[in-house]
All heavy atoms as a GROMACS GRO file, in nm:
protein
  611
    1MET      N    1  -4.522   3.859   1.268
    1MET     CA    2  -4.405   3.777   1.259
    1MET      C    3  -4.281   3.859   1.225
    1MET      O    4  -4.172   3.835   1.277
    1MET     CB    5  -4.432   3.667   1.157
    1MET     CG    6  -4.317   3.568   1.147
    1MET     SD    7  -4.298   3.479   1.296
    1MET     CE    8  -4.298   3.316   1.236
    2GLY      N    9  -4.300   3.951   1.135
    2GLY     CA   10  -4.191   4.038   1.094
    2GLY      C   11  -4.138   4.121   1.208
    2GLY      O   12  -4.015   4.143   1.225
    3LEU      N   13  -4.230   4.173   1.291
    3LEU     CA   14  -4.185   4.256   1.408
    3LEU      C   15  -4.106   4.172   1.504
    3LEU      O   16  -4.011   4.217   1.568
    3LEU     CB   17  -4.311   4.315   1.478
    3LEU     CG   18  -4.381   4.427   1.401
    3LEU    CD1   19  -4.510   4.463   1.477
    3LEU    CD2   20  -4.289   4.546   1.392
    4THR      N   21  -4.143   4.045   1.524
    4THR     CA   22  -4.069   3.960   1.613
    4THR      C   23  -3.931   3.934   1.559
    4THR      O   24  -3.832   3.940   1.638
    4THR     CB   25  -4.143   3.823   1.626
    4THR    OG1   26  -4.274   3.848   1.677
    4THR    CG2   27  -4.072   3.729   1.721
    5VAL      N   28  -3.914   3.914   1.432
    5VAL     CA   29  -3.782   3.895   1.374
    5VAL      C   30  -3.696   4.022   1.389
    5VAL      O   31  -3.580   4.014   1.431
    5VAL     CB   32  -3.792   3.852   1.223
    5VAL    CG1   33  -3.661   3.853   1.156
    5VAL    CG2   34  -3.859   3.717   1.211
    6VAL      N   35  -3.757   4.134   1.362
    6VAL     CA   36  -3.684   4.262   1.376
    6VAL      C   37  -3.641   4.285   1.522
    6VAL      O   38  -3.529   4.323   1.550
    6VAL     CB   39  -3.767   4.378   1.326
    6VAL    CG1   40  -3.703   4.515   1.362
    6VAL    CG2   41  -3.785   4.370   1.175
    7SER      N   42  -3.729   4.260   1.617
    7SER     CA   43  -3.696   4.285   1.758
    7SER      C   44  -3.588   4.189   1.805
    7SER      O   45  -3.498   4.226   1.881
    7SER     CB   46  -3.819   4.276   1.848
    7SER     OG   47  -3.867   4.143   1.857
    8ARG      N   48  -3.591   4.062   1.759
    8ARG     CA   49  -3.487   3.967   1.798
    8ARG      C   50  -3.352   4.003   1.730
    8ARG      O   51  -3.245   3.984   1.794
    8ARG     CB   52  -3.523   3.824   1.760
    8ARG     CG   53  -3.649   3.772   1.832
    8ARG     CD   54  -3.637   3.777   1.982
    8ARG     NE   55  -3.704   3.895   2.033
    8ARG     CZ   56  -3.674   3.959   2.144
    8ARG    NH1   57  -3.583   3.917   2.225
    8ARG    NH2   58  -3.742   4.066   2.182
    9LEU      N   59  -3.356   4.050   1.612
    9LEU     CA   60  -3.232   4.092   1.545
    9LEU      C   61  -3.172   4.215   1.615
    9LEU      O   62  -3.049   4.223   1.633
    9LEU     CB   63  -3.256   4.130   1.396
    9LEU     CG   64  -3.277   4.009   1.304
    9LEU    CD1   65  -3.316   4.054   1.166
    9LEU    CD2   66  -3.151   3.920   1.298
   10LEU      N   67  -3.255   4.311   1.658
   10LEU     CA   68  -3.208   4.424   1.733
   10LEU      C   69  -3.152   4.384   1.866
   10LEU      O   70  -3.049   4.440   1.912
   10LEU     CB   71  -3.319   4.526   1.749
   10LEU     CG   72  -3.355   4.603   1.622
   10LEU    CD1   73  -3.485   4.684   1.647
   10LEU    CD2   74  -3.245   4.694   1.579
   11ASP      N   75  -3.214   4.286   1.929
   11ASP     CA   76  -3.161   4.236   2.058
   11ASP      C   77  -3.026   4.170   2.037
   11ASP      O   78  -2.934   4.193   2.120
   11ASP     CB   79  -3.260   4.135   2.118
   11ASP     CG   80  -3.224   4.098   2.260
   11ASP    OD1   81  -3.184   4.183   2.338
   11ASP    OD2   82  -3.230   3.974   2.289
   12SER      N   83  -3.010   4.094   1.931
   12SER     CA   84  -2.880   4.031   1.902
   12SER      C   85  -2.776   4.135   1.871
   12SER      O   86  -2.659   4.125   1.916
   12SER     CB   87  -2.892   3.935   1.782
   12SER     OG   88  -2.985   3.833   1.812
   13LEU      N   89  -2.812   4.241   1.799
   13LEU     CA   90  -2.715   4.346   1.771
   13LEU      C   91  -2.675   4.420   1.898
   13LEU      O   92  -2.558   4.453   1.917
   13LEU     CB   93  -2.780   4.442   1.668
   13LEU     CG   94  -2.689   4.549   1.611
   13LEU    CD1   95  -2.573   4.492   1.541
   13LEU    CD2   96  -2.766   4.638   1.518
   14GLU      N   97  -2.772   4.441   1.988
   14GLU     CA   98  -2.737   4.504   2.116
   14GLU      C   99  -2.641   4.417   2.196
   14GLU      O  100  -2.544   4.469   2.254
   14GLU     CB  101  -2.865   4.527   2.198
   14GLU     CG  102  -2.845   4.590   2.331
   14GLU     CD  103  -2.972   4.589   2.415
   14GLU    OE1  104  -3.078   4.548   2.367
   14GLU    OE2  105  -2.959   4.633   2.530
   15ASN      N  106  -2.662   4.287   2.190
   15ASN     CA  107  -2.570   4.196   2.262
   15ASN      C  108  -2.431   4.196   2.196
   15ASN      O  109  -2.331   4.185   2.267
   15ASN     CB  110  -2.626   4.054   2.263
   15ASN     CG  111  -2.749   4.041   2.349
   15ASN    OD1  112  -2.773   4.122   2.438
   15ASN    ND2  113  -2.831   3.945   2.318
   16LEU      N  114  -2.427   4.212   2.063
   16LEU     CA  115  -2.298   4.214   1.995
   16LEU      C  116  -2.219   4.338   2.038
   16LEU      O  117  -2.098   4.330   2.066
   16LEU     CB  118  -2.320   4.216   1.843
   16LEU     CG  119  -2.193   4.224   1.757
   16LEU    CD1  120  -2.112   4.095   1.776
   16LEU    CD2  121  -2.233   4.247   1.615
   17TRP      N  122  -2.286   4.455   2.048
   17TRP     CA  123  -2.219   4.576   2.093
   17TRP      C  124  -2.164   4.555   2.237
   17TRP      O  125  -2.055   4.601   2.269
   17TRP     CB  126  -2.306   4.696   2.092
   17TRP     CG  127  -2.366   4.734   1.958
   17TRP    CD1  128  -2.494   4.770   1.932
   17TRP    CD2  129  -2.300   4.738   1.831
   17TRP    NE1  130  -2.511   4.796   1.798
   17TRP    CE2  131  -2.394   4.779   1.734
   17TRP    CE3  132  -2.168   4.713   1.789
   17TRP    CZ2  133  -2.359   4.794   1.600
   17TRP    CZ3  134  -2.136   4.727   1.654
   17TRP    CH2  135  -2.232   4.766   1.560
   18ALA      N  136  -2.243   4.493   2.322
   18ALA     CA  137  -2.198   4.467   2.461
   18ALA      C  138  -2.076   4.375   2.463
   18ALA      O  139  -1.983   4.398   2.543
   18ALA     CB  140  -2.314   4.408   2.542
   19ILE      N  141  -2.079   4.275   2.377
   19ILE     CA  142  -1.963   4.184   2.370
   19ILE      C  143  -1.836   4.259   2.328
   19ILE      O  144  -1.731   4.240   2.383
   19ILE     CB  145  -1.994   4.063   2.275
   19ILE    CG1  146  -2.096   3.973   2.341
   19ILE    CG2  147  -1.865   3.990   2.242
   19ILE    CD1  148  -2.149   3.867   2.246
   20PHE      N  149  -1.853   4.348   2.227
   20PHE     CA  150  -1.740   4.425   2.182
   20PHE      C  151  -1.687   4.515   2.294
   20PHE      O  152  -1.564   4.534   2.308
   20PHE     CB  153  -1.773   4.513   2.063
   20PHE     CG  154  -1.784   4.435   1.932
   20PHE    CD1  155  -1.862   4.484   1.829
   20PHE    CD2  156  -1.719   4.313   1.913
   20PHE    CE1  157  -1.870   4.418   1.709
   20PHE    CE2  158  -1.730   4.246   1.795
   20PHE     CZ  159  -1.804   4.294   1.691
   21ILE      N  160  -1.775   4.572   2.373
   21ILE     CA  161  -1.732   4.658   2.485
   21ILE      C  162  -1.662   4.579   2.592
   21ILE      O  163  -1.556   4.617   2.638
   21ILE     CB  164  -1.854   4.737   2.543
   21ILE    CG1  165  -1.902   4.840   2.442
   21ILE    CG2  166  -1.819   4.801   2.676
   21ILE    CD1  167  -2.034   4.902   2.480
   22TYR      N  168  -1.720   4.464   2.630
   22TYR     CA  169  -1.663   4.387   2.740
   22TYR      C  170  -1.540   4.304   2.705
   22TYR      O  171  -1.469   4.262   2.792
   22TYR     CB  172  -1.772   4.299   2.807
   22TYR     CG  173  -1.870   4.377   2.885
   22TYR    CD1  174  -2.005   4.378   2.848
   22TYR    CD2  175  -1.830   4.454   2.991
   22TYR    CE1  176  -2.097   4.452   2.920
   22TYR    CE2  177  -1.923   4.529   3.063
   22TYR     CZ  178  -2.055   4.529   3.025
   22TYR     OH  179  -2.148   4.601   3.096
   23THR      N  180  -1.515   4.280   2.574
   23THR     CA  181  -1.395   4.209   2.538
   23THR      C  182  -1.270   4.294   2.554
   23THR      O  183  -1.161   4.241   2.571
   23THR     CB  184  -1.401   4.154   2.394
   23THR    OG1  185  -1.432   4.262   2.307
   23THR    CG2  186  -1.504   4.045   2.384
   24ASN      N  187  -1.287   4.424   2.549
   24ASN     CA  188  -1.171   4.518   2.564
   24ASN      C  189  -1.216   4.636   2.647
   24ASN      O  190  -1.233   4.748   2.598
   24ASN     CB  191  -1.124   4.565   2.426
   24ASN     CG  192  -0.991   4.632   2.437
   24ASN    OD1  193  -0.931   4.643   2.544
   24ASN    ND2  194  -0.945   4.687   2.325
   25PRO      N  195  -1.243   4.612   2.779
   25PRO     CA  196  -1.300   4.719   2.861
   25PRO      C  197  -1.210   4.840   2.885
   25PRO      O  198  -1.259   4.949   2.913
   25PRO     CB  199  -1.334   4.649   2.996
   25PRO     CG  200  -1.238   4.533   2.996
   25PRO     CD  201  -1.219   4.492   2.854
   26ASP      N  202  -1.078   4.825   2.865
   26ASP     CA  203  -0.992   4.939   2.888
   26ASP      C  204  -0.978   5.030   2.768
   26ASP      O  205  -0.947   5.150   2.785
   26ASP     CB  206  -0.848   4.887   2.926
   26ASP     CG  207  -0.851   4.815   3.060
   26ASP    OD1  208  -0.933   4.850   3.143
   26ASP    OD2  209  -0.773   4.718   3.076
   27ASP      N  210  -1.002   4.980   2.653
   27ASP     CA  211  -0.978   5.059   2.532
   27ASP      C  212  -1.081   5.035   2.424
   27ASP      O  213  -1.047   4.994   2.312
   27ASP     CB  214  -0.835   5.029   2.477
   27ASP     CG  215  -0.795   5.129   2.367
   27ASP    OD1  216  -0.836   5.244   2.374
   27ASP    OD2  217  -0.724   5.082   2.274
   28TYR      N  218  -1.211   5.050   2.456
   28TYR     CA  219  -1.315   5.030   2.355
   28TYR      C  220  -1.349   5.166   2.292
   28TYR      O  221  -1.329   5.271   2.352
   28TYR     CB  222  -1.437   4.964   2.412
   28TYR     CG  223  -1.504   5.042   2.521
   28TYR    CD1  224  -1.605   5.137   2.490
   28TYR    CD2  225  -1.475   5.025   2.655
   28TYR    CE1  226  -1.664   5.208   2.587
   28TYR    CE2  227  -1.536   5.096   2.751
   28TYR     CZ  228  -1.630   5.190   2.719
   28TYR     OH  229  -1.688   5.265   2.818
   29ALA      N  230  -1.403   5.163   2.173
   29ALA     CA  231  -1.448   5.284   2.108
   29ALA      C  232  -1.574   5.335   2.174
   29ALA      O  233  -1.667   5.257   2.197
   29ALA     CB  234  -1.472   5.255   1.961
   30THR      N  235  -1.575   5.461   2.210
   30THR     CA  236  -1.692   5.518   2.283
   30THR      C  237  -1.819   5.517   2.196
   30THR      O  238  -1.930   5.526   2.249
   30THR     CB  239  -1.663   5.655   2.335
   30THR    OG1  240  -1.624   5.740   2.226
   30THR    CG2  241  -1.554   5.653   2.437
   31ILE      N  242  -1.800   5.508   2.064
   31ILE     CA  243  -1.919   5.501   1.975
   31ILE      C  244  -1.998   5.376   2.003
   31ILE      O  245  -2.121   5.376   1.977
   31ILE     CB  246  -1.871   5.510   1.828
   31ILE    CG1  247  -1.993   5.528   1.732
   31ILE    CG2  248  -1.798   5.385   1.785
   31ILE    CD1  249  -2.052   5.664   1.741
   32LEU      N  250  -1.933   5.273   2.054
   32LEU     CA  251  -2.007   5.147   2.082
   32LEU      C  252  -2.116   5.166   2.185
   32LEU      O  253  -2.223   5.104   2.180
   32LEU     CB  254  -1.909   5.038   2.129
   32LEU     CG  255  -1.816   4.984   2.021
   32LEU    CD1  256  -1.717   4.883   2.079
   32LEU    CD2  257  -1.890   4.921   1.908
   33ILE      N  258  -2.093   5.254   2.286
   33ILE     CA  259  -2.197   5.283   2.383
   33ILE      C  260  -2.314   5.345   2.322
   33ILE      O  261  -2.433   5.312   2.349
   33ILE     CB  262  -2.142   5.361   2.503
   33ILE    CG1  263  -2.038   5.280   2.580
   33ILE    CG2  264  -2.254   5.408   2.593
   33ILE    CD1  265  -1.970   5.356   2.690
   34GLY      N  266  -2.290   5.446   2.236
   34GLY     CA  267  -2.398   5.509   2.164
   34GLY      C  268  -2.474   5.415   2.074
   34GLY      O  269  -2.597   5.421   2.068
   35LEU      N  270  -2.400   5.329   2.005
   35LEU     CA  271  -2.467   5.230   1.919
   35LEU      C  272  -2.552   5.132   2.004
   35LEU      O  273  -2.664   5.099   1.962
   35LEU     CB  274  -2.364   5.154   1.839
   35LEU     CG  275  -2.298   5.227   1.724
   35LEU    CD1  276  -2.181   5.145   1.668
   35LEU    CD2  277  -2.396   5.260   1.615
   36MET      N  278  -2.498   5.093   2.117
   36MET     CA  279  -2.573   5.000   2.199
   36MET      C  280  -2.700   5.067   2.255
   36MET      O  281  -2.809   5.008   2.254
   36MET     CB  282  -2.490   4.949   2.315
   36MET     CG  283  -2.553   4.837   2.395
   36MET     SD  284  -2.445   4.763   2.517
   36MET     CE  285  -2.440   4.888   2.636
   37ASN      N  286  -2.690   5.190   2.298
   37ASN     CA  287  -2.805   5.261   2.350
   37ASN      C  288  -2.911   5.289   2.240
   37ASN      O  289  -3.031   5.278   2.267
   37ASN     CB  290  -2.762   5.396   2.413
   37ASN     CG  291  -2.689   5.374   2.540
   37ASN    OD1  292  -2.699   5.269   2.609
   37ASN    ND2  293  -2.606   5.469   2.582
   38SER      N  294  -2.866   5.325   2.123
   38SER     CA  295  -2.958   5.346   2.012
   38SER      C  296  -3.029   5.218   1.973
   38SER      O  297  -3.151   5.215   1.947
   38SER     CB  298  -2.884   5.402   1.890
   38SER     OG  299  -2.827   5.526   1.923
   39THR      N  300  -2.953   5.110   1.965
   39THR     CA  301  -3.014   4.982   1.930
   39THR      C  302  -3.114   4.940   2.034
   39THR      O  303  -3.221   4.888   2.002
   39THR     CB  304  -2.902   4.876   1.918
   39THR    OG1  305  -2.804   4.921   1.824
   39THR    CG2  306  -2.959   4.744   1.871
   40GLU      N  307  -3.080   4.961   2.162
   40GLU     CA  308  -3.173   4.923   2.271
   40GLU      C  309  -3.302   5.007   2.262
   40GLU      O  310  -3.415   4.951   2.275
   40GLU     CB  311  -3.109   4.946   2.404
   40GLU     CG  312  -3.200   4.910   2.521
   40GLU     CD  313  -3.138   4.948   2.658
   40GLU    OE1  314  -3.038   5.020   2.659
   40GLU    OE2  315  -3.193   4.903   2.758
   41ALA      N  316  -3.288   5.137   2.236
   41ALA     CA  317  -3.410   5.219   2.224
   41ALA      C  318  -3.497   5.177   2.107
   41ALA      O  319  -3.620   5.170   2.120
   41ALA     CB  320  -3.369   5.368   2.209
   42LEU      N  321  -3.435   5.149   1.991
   42LEU     CA  322  -3.508   5.106   1.876
   42LEU      C  323  -3.578   4.972   1.903
   42LEU      O  324  -3.695   4.948   1.863
   42LEU     CB  325  -3.416   5.093   1.756
   42LEU     CG  326  -3.479   5.066   1.622
   42LEU    CD1  327  -3.584   5.175   1.589
   42LEU    CD2  328  -3.372   5.059   1.514
   43LYS      N  329  -3.508   4.882   1.971
   43LYS     CA  330  -3.562   4.748   2.003
   43LYS      C  331  -3.689   4.769   2.092
   43LYS      O  332  -3.791   4.705   2.062
   43LYS     CB  333  -3.462   4.665   2.080
   43LYS     CG  334  -3.517   4.532   2.130
   43LYS     CD  335  -3.416   4.458   2.217
   43LYS     CE  336  -3.412   4.521   2.353
   43LYS     NZ  337  -3.339   4.445   2.455
   44TRP      N  338  -3.683   4.851   2.191
   44TRP     CA  339  -3.800   4.869   2.277
   44TRP      C  340  -3.914   4.939   2.205
   44TRP      O  341  -4.033   4.916   2.239
   44TRP     CB  342  -3.761   4.938   2.409
   44TRP     CG  343  -3.691   4.844   2.498
   44TRP    CD1  344  -3.558   4.850   2.534
   44TRP    CD2  345  -3.746   4.733   2.563
   44TRP    NE1  346  -3.527   4.741   2.615
   44TRP    CE2  347  -3.642   4.667   2.637
   44TRP    CE3  348  -3.871   4.671   2.567
   44TRP    CZ2  349  -3.660   4.550   2.711
   44TRP    CZ3  350  -3.891   4.555   2.640
   44TRP    CH2  351  -3.785   4.499   2.716
   45MET      N  352  -3.883   5.020   2.110
   45MET     CA  353  -3.992   5.083   2.030
   45MET      C  354  -4.064   4.975   1.946
   45MET      O  355  -4.187   4.977   1.937
   45MET     CB  356  -3.934   5.193   1.940
   45MET     CG  357  -3.902   5.320   2.011
   45MET     SD  358  -3.826   5.449   1.912
   45MET     CE  359  -3.856   5.412   1.749
   46VAL      N  360  -3.986   4.882   1.886
   46VAL     CA  361  -4.048   4.777   1.808
   46VAL      C  362  -4.127   4.682   1.901
   46VAL      O  363  -4.238   4.642   1.869
   46VAL     CB  364  -3.939   4.699   1.734
   46VAL    CG1  365  -3.995   4.572   1.669
   46VAL    CG2  366  -3.875   4.787   1.630
   47ILE      N  367  -4.072   4.653   2.018
   47ILE     CA  368  -4.142   4.562   2.113
   47ILE      C  369  -4.272   4.626   2.163
   47ILE      O  370  -4.372   4.556   2.185
   47ILE     CB  371  -4.049   4.521   2.230
   47ILE    CG1  372  -3.942   4.425   2.177
   47ILE    CG2  373  -4.125   4.466   2.345
   47ILE    CD1  374  -3.838   4.389   2.280
   48SER      N  375  -4.272   4.758   2.180
   48SER     CA  376  -4.396   4.825   2.231
   48SER      C  377  -4.508   4.814   2.126
   48SER      O  378  -4.624   4.831   2.164
   48SER     CB  379  -4.366   4.972   2.266
   48SER     OG  380  -4.341   5.048   2.149
   49VAL      N  381  -4.473   4.793   2.000
   49VAL     CA  382  -4.576   4.770   1.898
   49VAL      C  383  -4.602   4.621   1.881
   49VAL      O  384  -4.719   4.579   1.864
   49VAL     CB  385  -4.531   4.832   1.763
   49VAL    CG1  386  -4.624   4.794   1.653
   49VAL    CG2  387  -4.515   4.978   1.775
   50GLU      N  388  -4.496   4.540   1.893
   50GLU     CA  389  -4.509   4.396   1.871
   50GLU      C  390  -4.600   4.323   1.971
   50GLU      O  391  -4.686   4.245   1.933
   50GLU     CB  392  -4.367   4.335   1.877
   50GLU     CG  393  -4.366   4.184   1.871
   50GLU     CD  394  -4.229   4.127   1.909
   50GLU    OE1  395  -4.137   4.205   1.941
   50GLU    OE2  396  -4.217   4.005   1.905
   51TYR      N  397  -4.583   4.351   2.098
   51TYR     CA  398  -4.658   4.280   2.200
   51TYR      C  399  -4.808   4.308   2.198
   51TYR      O  400  -4.888   4.214   2.206
   51TYR     CB  401  -4.600   4.304   2.340
   51TYR     CG  402  -4.470   4.228   2.366
   51TYR    CD1  403  -4.415   4.144   2.267
   51TYR    CD2  404  -4.404   4.240   2.486
   51TYR    CE1  405  -4.296   4.078   2.290
   51TYR    CE2  406  -4.284   4.171   2.508
   51TYR     CZ  407  -4.232   4.090   2.411
   51TYR     OH  408  -4.114   4.022   2.435
   52PRO      N  409  -4.851   4.434   2.182
   52PRO     CA  410  -4.995   4.455   2.172
   52PRO      C  411  -5.053   4.392   2.048
   52PRO      O  412  -5.165   4.334   2.052
   52PRO     CB  413  -5.008   4.608   2.165
   52PRO     CG  414  -4.889   4.660   2.234
   52PRO     CD  415  -4.780   4.562   2.203
   53MET      N  416  -4.978   4.393   1.938
   53MET     CA  417  -5.029   4.330   1.812
   53MET      C  418  -5.038   4.179   1.834
   53MET      O  419  -5.131   4.114   1.780
   53MET     CB  420  -4.942   4.364   1.692
   53MET     CG  421  -4.957   4.506   1.651
   53MET     SD  422  -4.864   4.543   1.502
   53MET     CE  423  -4.955   4.447   1.383
   54LEU      N  424  -4.943   4.122   1.905
   54LEU     CA  425  -4.949   3.976   1.934
   54LEU      C  426  -5.070   3.945   2.018
   54LEU      O  427  -5.141   3.845   1.994
   54LEU     CB  428  -4.821   3.936   2.005
   54LEU     CG  429  -4.811   3.789   2.042
   54LEU    CD1  430  -4.815   3.700   1.921
   54LEU    CD2  431  -4.687   3.764   2.124
   55GLY      N  432  -5.100   4.028   2.116
   55GLY     CA  433  -5.217   4.004   2.202
   55GLY      C  434  -5.347   4.017   2.126
   55GLY      O  435  -5.439   3.936   2.142
   56ILE      N  436  -5.354   4.117   2.034
   56ILE     CA  437  -5.474   4.130   1.951
   56ILE      C  438  -5.489   4.011   1.860
   56ILE      O  439  -5.599   3.957   1.838
   56ILE     CB  440  -5.467   4.264   1.872
   56ILE    CG1  441  -5.482   4.381   1.968
   56ILE    CG2  442  -5.573   4.268   1.763
   56ILE    CD1  443  -5.454   4.517   1.905
   57ALA      N  444  -5.378   3.962   1.800
   57ALA     CA  445  -5.386   3.849   1.711
   57ALA      C  446  -5.430   3.724   1.785
   57ALA      O  447  -5.514   3.646   1.728
   57ALA     CB  448  -5.248   3.825   1.647
   58ILE      N  449  -5.386   3.702   1.905
   58ILE     CA  450  -5.428   3.587   1.985
   58ILE      C  451  -5.577   3.598   2.018
   58ILE      O  452  -5.651   3.501   2.009
   58ILE     CB  453  -5.338   3.570   2.110
   58ILE    CG1  454  -5.200   3.526   2.070
   58ILE    CG2  455  -5.402   3.471   2.208
   58ILE    CD1  456  -5.102   3.529   2.188
   59ALA      N  457  -5.617   3.719   2.058
   59ALA     CA  458  -5.759   3.737   2.093
   59ALA      C  459  -5.849   3.716   1.970
   59ALA      O  460  -5.955   3.652   1.981
   59ALA     CB  461  -5.781   3.878   2.146
   60LEU      N  462  -5.809   3.762   1.852
   60LEU     CA  463  -5.889   3.741   1.733
   60LEU      C  464  -5.892   3.596   1.692
   60LEU      O  465  -5.992   3.543   1.647
   60LEU     CB  466  -5.835   3.826   1.618
   60LEU     CG  467  -5.863   3.977   1.627
   60LEU    CD1  468  -5.792   4.050   1.514
   60LEU    CD2  469  -6.012   4.004   1.625
   61ALA      N  470  -5.779   3.527   1.708
   61ALA     CA  471  -5.776   3.382   1.678
   61ALA      C  472  -5.869   3.305   1.768
   61ALA      O  473  -5.943   3.219   1.725
   61ALA     CB  474  -5.632   3.328   1.689
   62LEU      N  475  -5.867   3.338   1.897
   62LEU     CA  476  -5.958   3.271   1.992
   62LEU      C  477  -6.103   3.306   1.964
   62LEU      O  478  -6.192   3.222   1.976
   62LEU     CB  479  -5.919   3.307   2.135
   62LEU     CG  480  -5.791   3.246   2.185
   62LEU    CD1  481  -5.753   3.304   2.323
   62LEU    CD2  482  -5.799   3.094   2.192
   63LEU      N  483  -6.125   3.431   1.929
   63LEU     CA  484  -6.259   3.477   1.902
   63LEU      C  485  -6.318   3.404   1.781
   63LEU      O  486  -6.434   3.354   1.783
   63LEU     CB  487  -6.264   3.628   1.878
   63LEU     CG  488  -6.399   3.691   1.852
   63LEU    CD1  489  -6.484   3.683   1.977
   63LEU    CD2  490  -6.381   3.835   1.808
   64THR      N  491  -6.240   3.394   1.673
   64THR     CA  492  -6.292   3.325   1.556
   64THR      C  493  -6.304   3.174   1.580
   64THR      O  494  -6.393   3.111   1.525
   64THR     CB  495  -6.199   3.343   1.433
   64THR    OG1  496  -6.067   3.303   1.467
   64THR    CG2  497  -6.198   3.492   1.392
   65ARG      N  498  -6.223   3.120   1.662
   65ARG     CA  499  -6.231   2.974   1.697
   65ARG      C  500  -6.357   2.944   1.776
   65ARG      O  501  -6.426   2.847   1.749
   65ARG     CB  502  -6.105   2.931   1.774
   65ARG     CG  503  -6.111   2.794   1.830
   65ARG     CD  504  -6.109   2.688   1.720
   65ARG     NE  505  -6.110   2.557   1.781
   65ARG     CZ  506  -6.213   2.475   1.775
   65ARG    NH1  507  -6.324   2.510   1.716
   65ARG    NH2  508  -6.206   2.355   1.829
   66PHE      N  509  -6.383   3.026   1.878
   66PHE     CA  510  -6.492   2.992   1.968
   66PHE      C  511  -6.627   3.053   1.927
   66PHE      O  512  -6.731   3.000   1.969
   66PHE     CB  513  -6.460   3.030   2.110
   66PHE     CG  514  -6.351   2.941   2.168
   66PHE    CD1  515  -6.227   2.995   2.200
   66PHE    CD2  516  -6.376   2.809   2.190
   66PHE    CE1  517  -6.131   2.910   2.252
   66PHE    CE2  518  -6.279   2.728   2.243
   66PHE     CZ  519  -6.154   2.777   2.274
   67THR      N  520  -6.631   3.152   1.842
   67THR     CA  521  -6.758   3.202   1.795
   67THR      C  522  -6.824   3.103   1.699
   67THR      O  523  -6.946   3.104   1.682
   67THR     CB  524  -6.748   3.339   1.733
   67THR    OG1  525  -6.653   3.336   1.626
   67THR    CG2  526  -6.717   3.443   1.832
   68SER      N  527  -6.744   3.022   1.629
   68SER     CA  528  -6.801   2.922   1.541
   68SER      C  529  -6.878   2.815   1.621
   68SER      O  530  -6.965   2.748   1.562
   68SER     CB  531  -6.691   2.857   1.458
   68SER     OG  532  -6.605   2.780   1.540
   69LEU      N  533  -6.854   2.800   1.750
   69LEU     CA  534  -6.928   2.706   1.830
   69LEU      C  535  -7.068   2.756   1.861
   69LEU      O  536  -7.159   2.680   1.888
   69LEU     CB  537  -6.854   2.681   1.964
   69LEU     CG  538  -6.717   2.617   1.956
   69LEU    CD1  539  -6.659   2.612   2.099
   69LEU    CD2  540  -6.727   2.478   1.901
   70PHE      N  541  -7.087   2.888   1.853
   70PHE     CA  542  -7.219   2.947   1.889
   70PHE      C  543  -7.290   3.011   1.770
   70PHE      O  544  -7.376   3.092   1.784
   70PHE     CB  545  -7.195   3.056   1.992
   70PHE     CG  546  -7.121   3.007   2.114
   70PHE    CD1  547  -6.996   3.052   2.142
   70PHE    CD2  548  -7.181   2.915   2.205
   70PHE    CE1  549  -6.927   3.006   2.255
   70PHE    CE2  550  -7.116   2.872   2.314
   70PHE     CZ  551  -6.986   2.916   2.340
   71ASP      N  552  -7.261   2.965   1.648
   71ASP     CA  553  -7.322   3.026   1.534
   71ASP      C  554  -7.459   2.963   1.495
   71ASP      O  555  -7.518   3.002   1.394
   71ASP     CB  556  -7.229   3.029   1.412
   71ASP     CG  557  -7.197   2.887   1.365
   71ASP    OD1  558  -7.241   2.793   1.426
   71ASP    OD2  559  -7.122   2.878   1.263
   72GLY      N  560  -7.506   2.874   1.572
   72GLY     CA  561  -7.643   2.819   1.553
   72GLY      C  562  -7.644   2.688   1.476
   72GLY      O  563  -7.748   2.626   1.462
   73ARG      N  564  -7.531   2.645   1.423
   73ARG     CA  565  -7.528   2.518   1.349
   73ARG      C  566  -7.516   2.402   1.448
   73ARG      O  567  -7.443   2.411   1.546
   73ARG     CB  568  -7.412   2.513   1.253
   73ARG     CG  569  -7.436   2.603   1.133
   73ARG     CD  570  -7.322   2.586   1.034
   73ARG     NE  571  -7.213   2.673   1.078
   73ARG     CZ  572  -7.087   2.655   1.046
   73ARG    NH1  573  -7.053   2.554   0.968
   73ARG    NH2  574  -6.995   2.739   1.092
   74SER      N  575  -7.589   2.298   1.425
   74SER     CA  576  -7.588   2.183   1.513
   74SER      C  577  -7.498   2.077   1.450
   74SER      O  578  -7.510   2.044   1.330
   74SER     CB  579  -7.729   2.132   1.533
   74SER     OG  580  -7.721   2.015   1.609
   75GLU      N  581  -7.415   2.019   1.528
   75GLU     CA  582  -7.329   1.916   1.479
   75GLU      C  583  -7.396   1.775   1.486
   75GLU      O  584  -7.354   1.681   1.419
   75GLU     CB  585  -7.199   1.909   1.564
   75GLU     CG  586  -7.118   2.037   1.555
   75GLU     CD  587  -7.025   2.039   1.434
   75GLU    OE1  588  -6.992   1.929   1.385
   75GLU    OE2  589  -6.986   2.145   1.390
   76SER      N  590  -7.497   1.762   1.569
   76SER     CA  591  -7.563   1.630   1.586
   76SER      C  592  -7.657   1.600   1.471
   76SER      O  593  -7.730   1.691   1.426
   76SER     CB  594  -7.635   1.626   1.720
   76SER     OG  595  -7.736   1.723   1.723
   77PRO      N  596  -7.662   1.475   1.425
   77PRO     CA  597  -7.757   1.443   1.315
   77PRO      C  598  -7.903   1.438   1.368
   77PRO      O  599  -7.925   1.402   1.482
   77PRO     CB  600  -7.708   1.302   1.272
   77PRO     CG  601  -7.633   1.250   1.386
   77PRO     CD  602  -7.577   1.365   1.461
   78GLN      N  603  -7.994   1.469   1.279
   78GLN     CA  604  -8.134   1.469   1.324
   78GLN      C  605  -8.217   1.368   1.253
   78GLN      O  606  -8.202   1.328   1.145
   78GLN     CB  607  -8.196   1.609   1.300
   78GLN     CG  608  -8.130   1.708   1.390
   78GLN     CD  609  -8.204   1.841   1.382
   78GLN    OE1  610  -8.314   1.851   1.328
   78GLN    NE2  611  -8.144   1.942   1.437
   0.00000   0.00000   0.00000
C-alpha cells in the first residue's frame, strides 16, 4: 500500500513539473526538465517493485483462500 501511495505521489509531482513547463513554454526554468525526468525515473523504479509485489500479494491471498477448501475438513454434518 505504501508503494502505491509513493508511486502516485511521484506521478502527481511529475505532472506538476509538466504543468509548470507548459504554463510558460517560452521562459521556463530548465531545471524543471531535469526535475521532471528525475521524478519520472524514480516513479518507474518504484512501480517496477510495486507491481510484482501486488501480483505476489494477490496470488498469496487467492492461495490462502482456496487451499482452505482442500484441507480435508468437511462442511456437511454427519
